[in-house]
KOLVO-373660 format. One line per field, with one value per residue (C-alpha): residue number from 1; residue in one letter; x, y, z. Coordinates in Angstrom, 3 decimals, padded with zeros to 6 digits, always signed. Each point is the difference from the previous one (the first is absolute). Layout:
N
n <- NUM_...
res <- A_...
c1 <- X_...
c2 <- Y_...
c3 <- Z_...
This chain:
79
n <- 1_2_3_4_5_6_7_8_9_10_11_12_13_14_15_16_17_18_19_20_21_22_23_24_25_26_27_28_29_30_31_32_33_34_35_36_37_38_39_40_41_42_43_44_45_46_47_48_49_50_51_52_53_54_55_56_57_58_59_60_61_62_63_64_65_66_67_68_69_70_71_72_73_74_75_76_77_78_79
res <- M_E_T_R_I_A_G_I_P_C_R_V_E_L_T_H_C_F_V_Q_K_P_L_G_P_R_C_D_S_D_L_D_C_Y_G_Y_A_D_V_E_F_D_V_L_D_R_N_G_R_P_A_P_W_L_E_R_K_M_S_D_S_E_R_S_E_I_E_A_L_L_L_K_D_F_E_D_G_W_Y
c1 <- -000.797_-002.325_+000.143_-000.449_+002.559_-001.469_-003.024_-000.031_-000.567_+003.088_+002.060_+003.519_+002.346_+002.767_+003.251_+002.616_-000.072_+002.872_-000.316_+002.832_-001.042_+002.110_+003.532_+000.497_+002.695_+002.898_-000.333_+002.304_-003.443_-002.729_-002.440_+001.439_-000.439_-003.798_-000.969_-001.848_-002.146_+000.142_-002.910_-000.813_-002.742_-001.018_-003.272_-002.609_-002.954_-003.063_-000.199_+003.848_+002.028_+003.063_-001.366_+003.463_-002.359_-002.105_+002.918_+001.765_-003.760_+000.856_+000.404_+003.061_-003.409_-001.424_+003.265_+001.381_-003.672_-000.007_+003.461_-001.386_-002.733_+002.160_+002.397_-002.745_-001.370_+003.630_+000.897_-003.313_+000.988_-002.685_+003.404
c2 <- -003.114_-001.810_+000.012_-002.724_-001.757_-000.735_-000.235_-002.112_+002.080_-000.338_+002.315_+001.577_+000.974_+001.470_-001.092_+003.181_+003.671_+002.148_+003.494_+001.464_+003.993_+001.842_+001.044_+002.583_-000.356_-000.367_-003.747_-003.223_-001.395_+000.881_-001.761_+001.841_+003.269_-000.075_-002.718_-003.540_-001.755_-004.240_-001.376_-003.270_-001.993_-003.702_-001.072_-002.026_-001.644_+001.643_-001.784_+001.134_-003.374_+000.454_-000.003_-000.536_-001.519_+003.166_+002.019_-002.272_+001.670_+003.607_+002.296_+002.698_+002.569_-002.034_+000.221_+003.434_+001.092_-001.764_+001.918_+003.201_-000.480_-001.632_+003.108_+002.398_-001.685_+000.274_+003.185_+001.396_-002.237_-002.602_-001.985
c3 <- +000.884_-001.994_-003.228_-003.069_-001.846_-003.427_+001.068_+003.300_+003.435_+001.875_+002.721_-000.350_+003.089_-000.455_+001.056_-000.956_-000.430_-001.438_-001.290_-000.986_-000.675_-002.582_+001.007_-002.877_-002.966_+002.264_+000.420_-000.520_-001.424_-002.096_+001.772_+003.008_-001.854_-001.092_+002.890_+000.422_+001.921_+000.986_+000.639_+001.010_+000.652_+000.753_-002.018_+002.375_-000.154_+001.485_+003.008_-000.101_-001.171_-002.154_-003.967_-002.099_-002.724_+000.135_-000.081_-002.759_-002.089_+000.627_-002.999_-000.433_+000.679_+002.565_+001.948_-001.017_+000.979_+003.661_+000.418_-000.289_+002.285_+002.692_-000.685_+000.822_+003.014_+001.187_-001.044_+001.851_+003.215_-000.106_+000.631
């Protein structure tokens, strides 16, 4: 997926995604009870090379936005 981090054009690639649907109030864990999603991705430059320097510039809000977009694509069957 193409995006921008700190205003710099780049790409992100989904590497892991797990979605735990809510299991209801009889669970041992509040995470299982309410459900959660675990999303991991790599930050790449526009040529597809790893860009750890750019990942370090990513704000928390940028990370949340990218995770939400990747999760939506995952749930829509793009991955």
